[in-house]
Structures are given as C-alpha cells and as structure tokens.
C-alpha positions in Angstrom: 124.1 40.7 -75.9 123.2 43.1 -78.7 123.5 46.8 -78.3 123.2 47.8 -81.9 120.6 46.4 -84.4 118.4 47.4 -87.3 114.7 46.8 -87.9 113.4 46.7 -91.5 116.1 49.2 -92.5 115.8 50.6 -96.0 118.4 52.9 -97.5 118.5 54.5 -100.9 119.5 57.4 -103.1 116.5 59.2 -104.5 114.0 56.6 -105.5 116.5 53.9 -105.9 116.7 51.5 -102.9 120.1 50.1 -102.2 119.3 48.3 -98.9 115.9 46.7 -98.4 114.2 46.0 -95.1 117.4 44.9 -93.4 117.2 43.2 -90.0 120.7 42.9 -88.6 122.2 42.5 -85.1 125.8 43.4 -84.4 127.2 41.2 -81.7 128.7 43.2 -78.8 132.4 42.9 -78.0 133.1 40.9 -81.1 134.6 41.4 -84.6 132.0 41.5 -87.3 133.0 41.6 -91.0 130.6 42.4 -93.8 131.3 40.7 -97.2 129.6 40.9 -100.6 130.2 41.8 -104.2 130.8 45.4 -105.3 127.5 47.4 -105.2 125.7 45.0 -102.9 125.1 47.8 -100.3 127.9 47.1 -97.7 129.3 50.6 -97.6 125.8 52.1 -97.8 124.7 50.1 -94.8 127.8 51.1 -92.9 127.3 54.8 -93.6 123.6 54.6 -92.5 124.3 52.7 -89.3 126.8 55.4 -88.3 124.5 58.2 -89.4 126.8 59.5 -92.2 123.8 59.2 -94.5 120.1 59.1 -93.5 117.9 56.0 -94.1 114.5 56.0 -95.8 112.6 53.6 -93.6 113.0 51.3 -90.6 115.0 51.9 -87.5 118.6 51.8 -86.3 118.8 51.3 -82.5 121.8 51.6 -80.2 121.2 50.9 -76.5 117.5 50.9 -77.1 117.5 54.4 -78.7 117.0 55.5 -82.3 120.3 56.9 -83.5 118.5 59.4 -85.7 117.3 61.2 -82.6 120.6 61.0 -80.7 122.7 64.2 -80.0 125.7 64.2 -82.4 128.3 64.4 -79.6 126.5 61.8 -77.5 126.5 59.4 -80.4 130.2 60.2 -81.2 131.1 59.0 -77.7 129.6 55.6 -78.5 130.7 54.9 -82.0 133.6 55.9 -84.3 133.8 55.5 -88.0 136.9 55.2 -90.3 135.6 55.7 -93.9 137.0 54.0 -96.9 138.7 57.1 -98.1 139.4 59.4 -95.1 139.5 63.1 -95.9 142.9 64.6 -96.6 145.0 65.4 -93.6 147.3 67.7 -95.6 149.3 70.0 -93.5 148.5 68.2 -90.2 150.9 66.5 -87.9 150.0 63.0 -86.6 149.2 64.5 -83.1 147.0 67.1 -84.6 145.0 64.6 -86.6 144.6 62.2 -83.6 143.4 65.2 -81.5 140.3 65.5 -83.7 139.1 62.3 -82.0 138.6 64.4 -78.9 136.0 66.6 -80.5 133.0 64.9 -78.8 134.4 65.8 -75.4 135.4 69.4 -76.0 133.5 72.3 -74.5 133.7 76.1 -74.9 136.5 77.2 -77.1 137.5 73.6 -77.8 140.9 73.7 -76.1 142.5 70.3 -75.3 142.6 69.4 -71.6 145.2 67.4 -69.7 142.8 64.4 -70.1 142.7 64.9 -73.9 146.5 64.9 -74.2 146.6 61.7 -72.1 144.1 59.9 -74.4 145.9 61.1 -77.5 149.2 59.7 -76.2 147.5 56.5 -75.2 146.0 56.1 -78.7 149.4 56.8 -80.3 151.0 54.2 -78.1 148.4 51.5 -78.7 148.6 51.9 -82.5 152.4 52.0 -82.4 152.5 55.6 -83.9 154.0 57.5 -81.0 157.3 57.9 -82.8 155.4 59.8 -85.6 153.7 62.2 -83.2 155.3 65.4 -84.7 155.6 64.2 -88.3 153.3 65.4 -91.1 150.7 62.8 -91.9 151.6 63.2 -95.6 155.1 62.0 -94.9 154.0 58.5 -93.6 153.6 55.3 -95.6 150.1 53.9 -96.3 150.2 51.5 -93.4 151.5 54.1 -91.0 148.7 56.5 -92.1 146.1 53.9 -91.6 147.3 53.2 -88.1 147.2 57.0 -87.4 143.6 57.2 -88.6 142.7 54.3 -86.3 144.5 56.1 -83.5 142.1 59.1 -84.2 139.1 56.7 -83.9 140.5 55.3 -80.7 140.9 58.8 -79.3 137.1 59.1 -79.4 137.0 56.4 -76.6 134.1 54.6 -78.1 133.1 51.0 -77.5 132.2 50.5 -81.2 134.5 51.1 -84.1 133.4 50.9 -87.8 135.9 50.6 -90.6 135.1 50.6 -94.3 137.7 48.5 -96.2 140.6 49.4 -93.8 143.1 47.4 -95.8 142.5 49.0 -99.2 145.7 50.1 -101.0 147.9 48.4 -98.4 150.4 45.6 -99.2 150.0 42.2 -97.5 152.3 43.0 -94.6 150.5 46.3 -93.8 147.1 44.6 -94.2 148.1 42.1 -91.5 149.5 44.8 -89.3 146.2 46.7 -89.3 144.0 43.7 -88.9 146.1 42.3 -86.0 145.9 45.7 -84.3 142.1 45.6 -84.6 142.1 42.1 -83.3 144.1 43.2 -80.2 141.8 46.0 -79.5 138.9 43.6 -79.5 140.6 40.9 -77.4 142.4 43.2 -74.9 139.9 46.1 -74.6 136.6 44.4 -75.7 136.0 46.9 -78.5 133.2 46.0 -80.8 134.7 46.1 -84.3 132.6 46.2 -87.5 134.4 46.3 -90.8 133.8 45.8 -94.5 136.4 43.5 -96.1 136.9 42.2 -99.6 139.3 39.4 -98.8 137.3 36.4 -97.8 140.2 34.7 -96.0 141.0 37.8 -94.0 137.3 38.1 -93.1 137.2 34.5 -91.9 140.6 34.7 -90.1 139.8 37.8 -88.0 136.1 37.8 -87.5 133.8 36.1 -84.9 130.7 36.9 -87.0 130.2 37.5 -90.7 127.4 39.1 -92.6 127.1 38.2 -96.3 125.1 40.6 -98.4 123.7 40.6 -101.9 121.5 43.1 -103.7 120.9 45.0 -100.4 119.9 42.0 -98.4 121.5 39.6 -96.0 122.0 36.2 -97.6 123.6 34.6 -94.5 124.9 35.8 -91.2 126.6 33.8 -88.5 129.9 32.2 -87.6 132.8 32.0 -90.1 132.0 28.3 -90.6 128.4 29.1 -91.5 129.1 31.9 -93.9 132.4 30.9 -95.6 130.6 28.0 -97.1 130.4 26.7 -100.7 126.7 27.3 -101.1 126.8 30.8 -99.5 129.7 32.0 -101.7 128.0 30.5 -104.7 124.9 32.7 -104.1 126.7 35.8 -103.0 129.6 35.9 -105.5 128.6 33.5 -108.2 131.7 31.4 -107.7 132.3 27.7 -107.3 134.7 27.7 -104.3 136.7 25.0 -102.7 136.7 25.5 -98.9 139.4 24.1 -96.6 140.8 24.8 -93.1 143.5 27.4 -92.4 146.4 25.3 -91.1 147.3 28.0 -88.6 144.0 29.1 -87.3 141.6 26.3 -88.1 139.2 28.8 -89.6 137.6 28.1 -93.0 139.4 29.5 -96.0 138.8 29.7 -99.7 141.5 27.6 -101.4 140.5 28.2 -105.0 137.4 29.0 -107.0 136.0 29.2 -110.5 133.4 31.6 -111.9 130.0 30.1 -112.4 129.5 31.9 -115.7 129.1 29.3 -118.4 128.3 26.5 -115.9 125.1 24.8 -114.9 123.9 24.7 -111.3 124.9 21.1 -111.1 128.6 22.0 -111.8 128.5 20.4 -115.3 130.5 22.4 -117.8 128.5 24.0 -120.5 130.6 23.5 -123.7 130.5 26.0 -126.5 131.8 24.6 -129.8 134.5 26.6 -131.5 133.7 28.3 -134.8 134.4 26.2 -137.9 137.3 28.4 -138.9 139.0 27.8 -135.6 138.5 24.1 -135.6 139.8 23.9 -139.1 143.0 25.6 -138.0 142.4 28.8 -139.8 
C-alpha cells in the first residue's frame, strides 16, 4: 500500500532545477532511507514532500489528495518532520519543547488539555527522555537532544515521520541509539519512517526500502539488496565498492571502496608516469 507518492515532481530555486520530474512511492509502514552524494537533491526532496518549500511542477499526493491544497493543521496531523538542523530550543525545558508537537490539535487560546499532557508524557517515555522532562534542552547531550526532538515529532501523533540526517554530529553509540529507536517505532507502532542518511551501512541495516538519488533523479529504488549494489554505488557515488553481508543482520554492507577517479570503467588502473625529476630521485 502506498499513501504518499509523487508524480513528475520538479523542485528548484529560482530558475535552477534541483529535482527533475521525480516519480517516487513511499512504502507505507516501512522504513525508507534516501541516499546520494551531497547536492543530489535529497534534502530538497524531503523539504518539498513535507511542504517546507514549494515545488515548481508535478504533484505530491497523500491519501489521494494534493498536499499543496491541504489545511496546515490537517497535514500536520498526518506527517511530522525533523529537519537536519532544528531551530534553537534555547530557554525551553524538554517538556515545553515536546509540547510544541501538540500544536495541530490546539484550539482557541492554545492551552494544553489533559489529553495533550498524556501524549507528551507518552512521547517522553517512548524516547527514554522522561527523566529530562524539567531540564533545559540546552543542558542535554547531543544524543539526548536528538531523542527529545524525536519526542516532539511523536507528540504530533502522525503516521509518517520524516528525518533529515538524524545522526549528524552524533557519535557512534548515539547514532545507534537514535536509529534503534526509530526502528522500534516502525516495528511496534507501524510508523512510516522516511530519513536521509549518509552512512550506507546504516541505511542498509535499518531500512526496508532505499531510494538512491543522483543529480535530482532516482537512479535506483528498491530493497537493500537491490540498491546497496556495486553497480548502483558506482553510478551514484563514483566509487568501486566491495559489498558483503553483515554477519549480524545478513543485510548488504559496503566493506571497502576506492574512488573511481583515475580508473577506467573496466577497473583497469590508469597509470600516470612520475615527472622525470621524481623518477631520478631529485
């Protein structure tokens, strides 16, 4: 089942097109990761599909309706977005920040209801941040802050959560902590998770479906085995990768790789003779 998809989607800034006639389906109740080199259009696509920026042409449809025409609060009850660099939460406690996720449900003067407080406590509990409830967000570690931002997204009670590079600036342990949390949300609550990731092995380990982009277009989309493949990585990243199986998960993983620069398409090294002065030992 596919609730969210695009038709001939084009996105740009001014006259410069970043994403060109993109046709993408986001599988429902699965984890989808989007990979690609810097500047390929990953974040731009994520911003457009969540209506942070407008698109120039084509359509983005959710439950058969164009998101461009949806009421903001109605849309915010269906999808939540955690951007790459969330706005500063300076001066806010954890509870106050998470309460912002209840905005789509507030009426009148925007006072929090008993139901709102229940959802906030639930989101803090699920993300393991209940103990930080009254602490300033600024006083938390990077991994703790990231979990709090995810708690805010959860407080929106949406079926779909988008995250733009949620592991950026986190150490290895905190990266796993965040990704395992998202995996639990998907498996236990059937949340649809869509995230941009740079680490190919993390993308393969935690995703059910991967979209590989280059120059604003989809090069390959499908299962981890279909996308984390020598030929796909060669085209998307210009690397010659050795792919093996993760001994713990069985998922494909990039064991090592070389840049293709200076190599032919048949893997034969292109040799460049050293200058005479060097070869002479000068």
